[in-house]
C-alpha positions in Angstrom: 0.0 0.0 0.0 1.5 3.5 -0.8 3.0 5.7 1.9 0.3 8.4 1.4 -2.2 6.1 3.2 -0.1 6.5 6.3 -0.9 9.8 8.1 0.9 11.5 11.0 -1.1 14.2 12.9 1.3 16.8 14.2 0.1 19.4 16.8 2.1 22.6 17.1 3.8 24.7 14.5 6.9 25.1 16.6 10.5 24.5 15.5 10.0 20.8 16.3 6.6 20.6 14.6 7.7 22.4 11.4 11.0 20.5 11.2 9.1 17.2 11.5 6.7 18.4 8.7 9.7 19.1 6.4 11.2 15.6 7.2 7.9 13.8 6.6 7.3 15.6 3.3 10.8 14.7 2.0 10.2 11.1 3.1 6.9 11.1 1.3 4.9 10.4 4.4 1.4 12.0 4.6 0.8 14.3 7.5 -1.3 17.2 8.8 0.0 19.9 11.1 -2.5 21.7 13.5 -1.7 25.1 15.0 -3.8 26.9 17.6 -2.8 30.4 16.5 -4.4 31.8 13.3 -1.1 33.1 12.1 1.7 30.5 11.7 4.9 31.6 13.4 3.1 34.2 15.6 5.3 35.1 18.6 4.3 37.3 21.5 8.0 38.0 22.0 10.7 37.2 19.6 13.7 35.4 20.9 17.2 34.3 19.9 18.1 30.8 19.0 21.6 29.3 18.6 22.4 26.2 16.5 25.7 24.2 16.6 27.3 22.6 13.5 25.3 19.3 13.7 22.0 21.2 13.7 23.1 23.4 10.7 24.1 20.3 8.7 20.5 18.9 9.2 19.0 22.2 8.0 21.4 22.1 5.0 20.3 18.6 4.0 16.7 19.6 4.3 17.2 22.6 2.1 16.3 25.1 4.8 19.7 26.7 5.4 19.8 28.3 2.0 16.7 30.2 2.8 18.3 31.6 6.0 21.6 32.8 4.5 20.7 36.5 4.9 19.2 36.1 8.4 22.0 34.0 10.1 24.7 35.6 12.1 27.8 33.4 12.9 28.9 33.5 16.6 32.4 35.0 17.0 34.0 35.9 20.3 33.1 35.7 24.0 34.2 38.5 26.3 33.7 38.2 30.1 33.7 41.1 32.6 33.9 41.3 36.4 31.5 43.0 38.7 33.4 46.2 38.4 33.2 46.3 34.6 36.8 45.3 34.0 37.5 42.8 31.3 38.5 39.3 32.6 39.0 37.4 29.4 38.1 37.5 25.7 38.6 34.4 23.5 37.4 32.6 20.4 35.7 29.3 21.4 35.2 28.4 17.7 38.8 28.3 16.6 38.8 24.5 16.2 35.7 24.7 14.0 37.4 27.1 11.7 40.6 25.1 11.5 38.6 21.9 10.7 36.3 23.5 8.2 33.2 22.9 10.3 30.2 25.3 10.1 30.2 27.9 12.8 27.7 28.1 15.6 25.1 30.4 14.3 22.4 32.7 15.7 18.9 33.0 14.3 15.8 35.0 15.3 13.2 32.5 16.1 10.7 34.0 13.7 13.2 33.8 10.9 13.8 30.1 11.6 10.1 29.3 11.7 9.6 31.2 8.4 12.5 29.4 6.8 11.1 26.0 7.8 7.6 26.8 6.5 8.9 28.1 3.2 10.7 24.8 2.7 7.4 23.0 2.5 6.1 22.3 -1.0 2.6 21.8 0.1 1.6 24.4 2.8 -2.1 23.3 2.6 -1.2 20.5 5.1 -0.7 23.2 7.7 -4.1 24.1 9.3 -4.1 27.1 11.6 -6.8 28.2 14.1 -7.2 24.6 15.3 -7.0 24.2 19.1 -6.9 20.5 20.1 -9.2 19.5 22.9 -9.1 15.7 22.9 -8.1 12.6 21.1 -9.2 8.9 21.0 -7.2 6.0 19.7 -7.6 2.3 19.2 -5.7 -0.4 17.4 -6.9 0.9 14.0 -5.9 4.6 14.3 -6.3 7.8 16.2 -8.8 10.7 16.0 -7.9 14.2 17.1 -10.8 16.7 17.8 -10.4 20.5 18.0 -12.4 23.2 19.7 -14.4 24.2 16.5 -15.7 20.6 16.1 -13.3 19.5 13.4 -11.7 16.0 13.6 -8.5 14.7 12.0 -7.7 11.0 11.7 -4.3 9.4 11.4 -2.1 6.6 12.6 0.2 8.6 14.9 -0.2 11.7 17.0 2.9 13.8 17.6 2.7 16.5 20.3 5.1 19.3 19.5 3.0 22.1 21.2 5.4 22.8 24.0 5.9 22.2 27.7 2.4 23.2 28.7 0.8 21.8 25.5 -2.6 20.1 25.3 -1.3 16.9 23.9 1.1 16.4 26.8 -1.7 17.1 29.3 -4.0 14.6 27.6 -1.2 12.0 27.4 -0.4 12.3 31.2 -4.1 12.0 31.9 -4.3 8.8 29.8 -1.3 7.3 31.5 -2.9 8.0 34.9 -6.2 6.4 33.8 -4.2 3.3 32.8 -3.1 3.0 36.4 0.5 4.1 35.9 2.0 6.8 38.1 3.0 10.0 36.4 5.2 11.3 39.3 8.3 9.6 37.9 7.5 10.7 34.4 7.0 14.4 34.7 6.5 16.2 38.0 9.6 15.9 40.2 12.0 16.0 37.2 11.0 19.6 36.2 12.1 22.4 38.5 13.3 26.0 38.4 16.3 27.2 40.3 16.8 30.4 38.3 14.7 33.1 36.7 15.6 35.2 33.7 14.7 38.7 32.6 15.1 38.7 28.8 14.6 41.7 26.6 15.6 43.4 23.3 16.9 46.9 23.1 18.2 49.1 20.2 21.9 49.7 19.9 21.2 53.4 20.0 21.6 55.4 22.3 24.0 52.9 24.0 27.5 54.1 23.2 29.3 50.8 22.7 31.1 49.4 19.7 29.2 46.1 19.3 30.4 43.3 17.0 27.8 41.1 15.5 27.9 37.6 16.8 29.9 38.7 19.9 28.7 37.7 23.4 29.4 39.9 26.4 28.9 38.5 29.9 29.3 40.2 33.2 29.7 38.1 36.4 28.6 39.1 39.8 28.3 37.5 43.2 25.4 35.2 42.5 23.9 36.6 39.3 24.8 37.2 35.6 24.1 39.6 32.8 24.7 38.8 29.2 24.4 40.8 25.9 24.4 39.2 22.5 24.8 41.4 19.4 23.1 38.9 17.1 20.7 41.2 15.2 21.4 43.9 12.6 19.6 46.7 14.6 19.2 45.5 18.1 20.7 43.5 20.9 19.3 40.7 23.1 20.2 40.9 26.7 19.5 38.7 29.8 19.7 39.0 33.5 19.9 35.7 35.5 19.3 35.4 39.2 18.8 32.3 41.4 15.2 31.7 42.5 14.8 31.2 46.3 13.3 28.9 47.1 13.5 26.3 44.2 10.1 25.6 42.7 8.9 22.5 41.0 6.0 21.5 38.7 3.2 22.3 39.1 4.0 25.2 41.4 6.2 27.2 38.9 5.7 31.0 39.3 4.1 33.2 36.7 5.5 36.8 36.8 3.5 39.9 35.9 4.7 43.0 34.1 4.9 44.9 37.5 7.1 42.2 38.9 9.4 42.4 35.9 9.6 46.2 36.4 10.6 45.7 40.1 13.1 43.0 39.2 14.8 45.4 36.6 14.9 48.3 39.1 16.5 46.1 41.8 19.4 45.4 39.4 19.4 48.7 37.5 23.0 49.5 38.6 24.5 46.1 37.5 27.1 46.7 34.8 26.7 45.2 31.3 29.9 45.3 29.4 31.9 48.3 30.4 29.8 51.2 29.3 26.2 50.8 30.4 24.0 49.2 33.1 20.8 47.2 33.2 18.9 50.4 33.9 20.2 52.0 30.7 19.0 49.2 28.4 15.8 48.6 30.4 14.6 52.2 29.7 15.0 51.7 26.0 13.6 48.2 25.7 11.4 47.2 22.8 10.0 44.0 24.5 10.7 42.1 27.7 9.6 39.2 29.9 10.4 37.7 33.2 10.1 33.9 33.5 11.4 31.0 35.4 14.1 28.8 33.8 12.6 25.3 33.7 14.9 22.3 33.7 14.2 18.6 33.3 13.7 15.7 31.0 10.7 13.4 30.9 11.3 9.7 31.5 8.5 8.4 29.2 7.8 10.1 25.8 5.0 8.0 24.4 1.9 6.0 25.2 -0.2 4.1 22.7 -0.2 6.0 19.4 0.8 9.3 20.9 4.4 10.5 21.1 6.0 13.8 22.3 9.0 15.8 21.1 10.7 19.1 21.5 10.1 21.3 24.6 7.3 18.9 25.6 9.8 16.3 26.8 12.9 18.4 27.7 13.5 21.9 29.1 17.1 23.1 29.1 18.9 26.3 30.3 18.5 28.3 27.1 21.2 30.8 28.0 23.1 31.6 24.8 26.5 31.9 26.4 26.6 28.2 27.2 29.0 27.2 24.4 29.7 23.7 25.6 26.1 22.5 25.6 23.5 21.9 22.9 20.2 23.7 23.2 16.6 22.5 23.1 16.2 23.8 19.6 18.9 21.6 18.3 17.6 18.6 20.1 14.1 19.2 18.6 15.5 19.2 15.1 17.4 16.0 15.8 14.3 14.3 17.2 12.3 15.2 14.1 15.0 13.5 12.0 15.2 10.4 14.2 11.4 9.9 14.4 11.1 10.2 10.6 13.9 7.7 10.0 12.4 5.2 12.4 9.0 5.7 10.7 10.5 5.3 7.3 12.3 2.1 8.4 9.1 0.6 9.8 7.3 1.3 6.5 10.1 -0.4 4.5 11.4 -3.2 6.7 12.9 -5.1 3.8 14.8 -2.1 2.5 15.0 0.7 5.0 17.3 2.7 2.7 14.8 2.8 -0.2 14.4 6.1 -1.9 11.2 8.1 -1.1 8.5 7.9 -3.8 7.3 10.9 -5.8 5.4 13.3 -3.7 1.6 13.0 -3.7 -0.7 15.7 -5.0 -2.2 18.2 -2.4 -5.3 17.0 -0.7 -7.8 18.4 1.9 -6.4 17.2 5.2 -9.7 17.4 7.0 -11.4 14.9 4.6 -8.7 12.4 3.9 -9.2 9.2 5.9 -6.2 6.8 5.7 -6.8 3.1 5.4 -5.2 1.0 8.1 -1.8 -0.3 7.1 -0.7 -3.7 8.4 2.8 -2.5 9.2 1.6 0.3 11.5 -0.4 -1.7 14.0 -0.1 -0.8 17.7 2.8 -3.2 18.3 4.8 -1.8 15.5 4.2 1.8 16.6 5.1 0.9 20.2 8.4 -0.6 19.0 9.0 2.5 16.8 8.5 4.9 19.7 10.8 2.8 21.9 13.6 3.0 19.4 13.0 6.8 19.0 13.2 7.3 22.8 16.2 5.0 23.3 18.1 7.1 20.8 17.2 10.5 22.1 16.6 10.2 25.9 20.3 9.6 26.9 21.3 12.5 24.7 18.7 14.8 26.1 19.8 13.9 29.7 23.4 14.5 28.9 22.7 17.9 27.3 20.5 18.9 30.2 23.2 17.9 32.7 25.9 19.8 30.9 23.6 22.8 30.5 22.9 22.8 34.2 26.6 22.6 35.1 27.3 25.6 32.9 24.4 27.6 34.4 25.8 26.9 37.9 29.3 27.7 36.8 28.4 31.1 35.2 26.2 32.4 38.0 28.4 31.2 40.9 30.9 33.5 42.6 33.7 31.5 40.9 32.5 32.6 37.4 35.6 34.8 36.6 37.9 31.9 37.0 35.5 29.6 35.2 35.6 32.0 32.2 39.3 31.8 32.0 39.2 28.0 32.4 36.8 27.7 29.5 39.3 29.4 27.3 42.0 26.9 28.2 39.6 23.9 27.8 40.3 22.7 31.4 36.6 22.0 32.3 35.6 18.9 30.5 32.4 17.6 32.3 33.4 14.0 32.7 35.0 13.6 29.3 38.6 12.9 28.6 41.1 15.8 28.1 41.3 16.9 24.5 45.1 17.4 24.5 48.1 16.5 26.5 48.5 19.9 28.1 45.0 19.8 29.5 45.5 16.3 30.7 48.7 17.4 32.6 46.8 20.3 34.2 44.0 18.1 35.3 46.4 15.5 36.7 48.3 18.1 38.6 45.1 19.4 40.2 44.0 16.0 41.5 44.7 15.1 45.1 48.1 13.5 45.4 49.0 10.7 47.7 52.5 12.2 47.9 51.7 15.8 48.5 54.0 18.6 47.5 54.8 21.4 49.8 51.6 23.3 50.7 51.4 26.9 49.5 49.8 29.6 51.5 47.6 32.3 50.2 47.3 35.4 52.4 44.3 37.7 51.8 43.0 41.0 53.2 39.4 41.6 54.0 37.4 44.8 53.3 38.8 46.2 56.6 42.3 45.0 57.6 43.9 47.1 60.4 47.7 47.5 60.7 48.1 44.7 63.3 46.4 42.2 61.0 48.5 43.4 58.1 51.6 42.6 60.3 50.3 39.1 61.0 49.9 38.4 57.3 53.2 39.9 56.4 55.0 37.9 59.1 53.5 34.6 58.0 54.4 35.5 54.4 58.1 36.1 55.5 58.2 32.8 57.3 56.7 30.7 54.5 58.6 32.1 51.5 58.8 31.0 48.8 55.7 28.9 49.3 53.3 31.8 50.0 51.5 34.5 48.1 50.5 37.8 49.7 47.7 39.9 48.1 47.4 43.4 49.4 44.2 44.2 47.6 41.1 44.3 49.7 38.4 41.6 49.1 34.9 43.0 49.7 32.8 39.9 49.1 34.7 37.2 51.0 33.0 35.9 54.1 34.6 32.5 55.0 31.9 31.1 57.3 29.0 32.2 55.1 30.3 31.4 51.6 33.4 29.5 50.8 33.2 29.6 46.9 35.4 32.8 46.6 38.1 31.3 48.8 38.0 28.0 46.9 38.4 29.5 43.5 41.2 31.9 44.6 43.0 29.0 46.2 42.5 26.9 43.1 43.7 29.6 40.8 46.9 30.2 42.8 47.4 26.5 43.6 47.4 27.0 47.3 46.3 24.5 50.0 46.1 27.0 52.8 44.3 30.4 52.9 44.9 32.9 55.7 42.2 35.7 55.6 42.5 38.8 57.8 39.4 40.9 58.5 37.9 43.1 61.1 34.4 44.5 62.0 32.5 45.6 65.0 31.1 42.3 65.8 34.3 40.3 65.3 37.3 42.6 65.4 40.8 41.6 64.3 40.1 38.1 63.1 42.6 35.8 61.3 40.8 32.9 59.6 43.0 29.9 58.6 41.4 27.7 55.9 42.7 24.4 54.6 41.7 23.3 51.1 41.5 19.7 49.8 40.4 18.6 46.3 39.3 22.1 45.5 36.9 22.3 48.5 37.3 23.7 52.0 38.4 21.0 54.4 38.3 22.8 57.7 38.8 26.3 59.0 39.5 28.1 62.3 39.0 31.7 63.3 41.6 33.2 65.7 40.9 36.7 67.2 44.0 38.8 67.6 44.4 40.2 71.1 46.4 43.2 72.4 47.6 45.6 69.7 44.9 47.0 67.4 41.9 46.6 69.6 39.4 49.4 69.9 39.5 51.6 73.0 43.3 52.1 73.2 44.7 55.5 73.7 46.2 57.2 70.7 49.7 57.5 72.3 49.8 53.9 73.3 48.6 52.7 69.9 51.3 54.8 68.2 53.9 53.3 70.5 52.8 49.8 69.7 52.8 50.5 66.0 56.3 51.9 66.2 57.4 48.9 68.2 56.1 46.5 65.7 57.8 48.3 62.8 61.1 47.9 64.6 60.5 44.2 65.3 60.7 43.1 61.7 61.4 39.4 61.3 64.1 38.9 58.7 64.2 35.2 57.8 66.4 34.0 55.0 64.8 32.0 52.2 65.1 28.2 52.8 65.5 28.5 56.6 63.2 26.3 58.5 62.1 27.3 62.0 61.9 24.8 64.8 58.4 24.5 66.3 57.6 24.0 70.0 54.0 23.5 71.2 53.9 24.3 74.9 50.9 23.7 77.1 48.6 20.8 78.1 45.8 22.0 75.8 47.7 20.5 72.8 47.6 17.1 74.3 44.0 17.2 75.3 42.2 14.5 73.4 38.7 15.7 74.5 39.1 19.0 72.6 39.9 18.4 68.9 40.0 22.1 68.2 43.6 22.4 69.5 44.6 19.4 67.5 43.3 21.1 64.4 45.1 24.3 65.1 48.4 22.4 65.7 47.9 20.5 62.5 47.3 23.8 60.6 50.4 25.4 62.1 52.5 22.4 61.1 51.1 22.5 57.5 51.7 26.2 57.2 55.3 26.3 58.4 56.6 22.9 57.5 58.2 24.0 54.2 60.0 21.5 52.0 60.5 18.0 53.2 64.1 17.0 53.7 66.1 14.2 55.3 69.3 16.2 55.7 69.5 19.2 58.0 72.3 21.7 58.4 72.5 22.7 62.0 73.7 26.2 61.1 70.3 26.7 59.4 68.4 26.1 62.6 68.5 29.7 63.8 64.8 30.3 64.6 62.3 28.8 67.0 58.5 29.3 66.7 56.8 28.7 70.0 53.1 28.2 70.1 52.1 28.3 73.8 48.6 27.7 75.1 47.5 28.9 78.5 46.0 26.4 80.9 42.3 26.1 80.1 39.8 27.8 82.4 36.2 26.5 82.5 33.9 28.5 80.3 36.6 30.3 78.3 39.0 29.4 75.5 42.7 29.6 76.5 44.8 32.3 74.9 47.4 31.1 72.3 50.8 33.0 72.3 53.0 33.0 69.2 56.6 33.9 69.8 59.6 33.9 67.6 63.1 33.4 69.0 66.5 33.4 67.5 69.1 30.9 68.7 72.5 32.1 69.9 75.3 29.7 70.8 77.9 30.7 73.3 80.9 29.0 74.8 80.1 26.8 77.7 83.6 25.3 78.5 82.2 21.9 77.5 81.8 20.0 74.3 78.3 21.3 73.6 77.7 25.1 73.4 75.3 26.9 75.6 72.1 27.9 73.7 70.3 31.1 74.5 67.0 32.4 73.0 66.6 36.0 72.0 63.1 37.1 71.4 62.7 38.6 67.9 59.8 39.6 65.6 56.2 40.6 66.6 54.3 39.0 69.4 50.9 37.6 68.6 48.3 36.6 71.0 45.1 34.9 69.8 41.9 33.5 71.2 40.1 30.8 69.2 36.8 31.9 67.8 34.5 30.1 65.3 35.6 26.6 64.1 34.4 24.4 61.2 35.7 20.9 61.6 36.3 18.6 58.6 33.8 15.9 57.8 35.0 12.4 58.8 35.0 11.0 55.2 36.8 14.1 53.8 39.5 14.0 56.5 40.0 10.2 56.0 40.5 10.8 52.3 42.8 13.8 53.0 45.0 11.8 55.4 45.8 9.0 52.9 49.5 8.8 52.1 51.5 7.1 49.4 55.0 5.6 49.4 57.9 7.7 48.6 60.1 6.8 45.6 62.8 5.3 47.9 60.3 3.4 50.1 59.5 -0.2 49.2 57.2 -2.5 51.0 59.7 -5.4 50.7 63.3 -5.3 49.7 63.8 -6.9 46.3 66.9 -8.9 45.7 69.6 -7.5 43.5 67.6 -4.3 42.9 68.7 -1.0 44.4 68.6 2.8 43.6 71.5 5.1 43.1 71.8 8.6 44.5 69.8 10.3 41.8 66.9 7.9 42.1 67.6 5.6 39.1 66.8 1.9 39.6 69.8 -0.5 39.2 69.3 -4.2 38.7 72.0 -7.0 38.9 71.8 -10.3 37.1 73.6 -13.3 38.6 75.5 -15.6 36.1 76.8 -19.0 37.1 80.5 -19.9 36.9 81.6 -20.9 33.4 84.5 -23.3 32.5 86.2 -21.6 29.6 88.2 -24.7 28.7 85.0 -26.4 27.6 84.2 -23.8 25.0 83.9 -25.3 21.4 85.7 -22.6 19.5 85.8 -24.6 16.2 82.0 -24.5 15.9 81.7 -20.8 16.4 80.7 -18.9 13.3 83.0 -16.0 14.2 86.3 -18.1 14.1 87.6 -20.7 11.7 90.9 -22.6 11.4 93.2 -22.0 8.5 93.6 -24.6 5.9 96.3 -27.2 6.5 96.0 -27.0 10.3 94.5 -30.3 11.6 95.5 -30.8 15.2 94.9 -28.5 18.1 98.3 -29.6 19.6 100.5 -28.1 16.9 101.0 -24.9 18.7 99.4 -21.6 18.3 96.9 -21.3 15.5 96.2 -18.2 13.5 92.5 -17.5 13.4 90.7 -15.8 10.6 88.2 -13.0 10.9 84.7 -13.5 9.5 85.3 -10.9 6.8 88.4 -12.7 5.6 86.6 -16.0 5.4 83.8 -14.6 3.3 86.3 -13.0 0.9 88.2 -16.3 0.5 85.1 -18.4 0.0 83.9 -16.0 -2.7 87.2 -16.4 -4.7 87.4 -20.2 -4.3 83.8 -21.1 -5.2 83.2 -21.4 -8.9 79.7 -20.9 -10.3 78.2 -24.0 -11.8 75.5 -23.6 -14.4 
């Protein structure tokens, strides 16, 4: 029976629906497309779509891309800015595409893409507008779709491409529930919203900025993101992303009004976009705008009976255009149209799936054509067809959704500036293998090591860091050189016990395992917070409040004297010198209070320096004493840090007399807030590996030399040289005329001489 007797009823003239119509027409499969709006391609607000190379290839094969030559804008560079408007990084993420001759990622206005898909159809009479679906009924012989105006359309398959809140999806879920199957695991819990987006379009004028078409500009703040895309000839698309608190799930997703969008824009009106203008500037000149939740999730079941879903009805992704490493819902929708058509064509031609499509049928009235039942498309065949379609696309949709979510979290998190730089270098790979040896080495070096290198210390200033705290940081820097980095710039947005992300990304960027943060405020004056990092995350931290110098309430004269005294007591420690450490006081040995054990461990990690097995006694010139007062009930004991220099004097005996001279600043601390490490994390951090020179068991005849090379010795048994059969060796041969071995010394011939003699003596025999 001819293919025209098979009809597919498609609901929704979306990108997915129109792409499926183009595919079905080129496969010569009859269809009808129903659209609720009277005008095909009608959009309340136009939006920007982005297609990667694989989606562009599909459009090219379908003959759609040629119709969009004038409308498409290839994506070019990405530029990222910090919260203060300063540029962080600018790079070309499509360099590899250009080098390999691949089509570039391209922007389209959604209305242009819809128009291009529709114009690619040879028979537009199969698109019926103004038809709002209200119900359907199906049996083993076919399916009947009914609309609000009383019309009915018959077919073999119903495809719902009418969006996330579409009628076909609602009817399908209701049918599944009536069949006794729970829909909670199919739809509800998987769709949620953790972010909301204010999207708008504004003209380039009067914004004074030199925009480049196809260029993306993103500005990163502490917990939110602005993005501008110059992907239109006369206007820009811009976005403002902020986390939604609390997270909402289906069916309790919020619906925002125009007034709420206005309040939202005013609240972030001072946020910088690029370097030259703010959200308020572009909001005042907007042409259109909307505030909506960003819905994320993938359905677990895409079909039931003769009904199947596709496009946004089955998956919702983060449609932020700056996510270069993820595919978008539009691209997945086009892929699903191709996969579903291929599976349908293969079912119609089981003996020859690669058969060429037959000539296209003449236009018919879609509302009057009633297809005959085809034996190939019974309910069992359709169920198998839908199963193959879902098996091919569901894992891909879940992967893309996961990648898109990771990118969203990365861009909006406080670590976004470093993430932007990491994207340029290709370090972030989302579970895939490194693309080149350099990236592989970087990733390997950043992994936790069983044999840890010397810990580096990062010293940071808070928004307010008095002179005494500055002296503490400077002294620690002097004692830990060259394994420490001191930043003098004030950090306004770092609050260690409230949010650790900023500390984690700064430590990761500078490859430091310890962070010392100095800050002061009225509630917690003169605090030094020591933080240990493991595997890119905060392991534990301890806050120590500086006592004595620098506290409020001191007289001006006394404060000036203490400052002058501290300037004179500069600690001059040579590079490579290792101080001896002495922990005095019973608190360090108290097993009931793990806090002091943590502080002791932190001090040892901070001042340990390079590991060595050889010590020059002359280098032991300094002693760091960490003394804890005896604990008093109800209070934390004070910790005293003192530095001493060793002086040796004659004692009249073999060993000299050692005296300690106090040098450097004196620091007194009281322990404040503490965050202990989790048991599992500490267990993982405490793992140790064997050193290169350490072996579990000594291996016989194997040793290592002084530079670490392995040496192996092979034992050979004693050999009796008198038993060697020299006459049978190929390398030696007796001269002619010598018969006995007892006739004295025998001249031996070299192999080369033998070969030359044999050549002359042997005559060729024909």
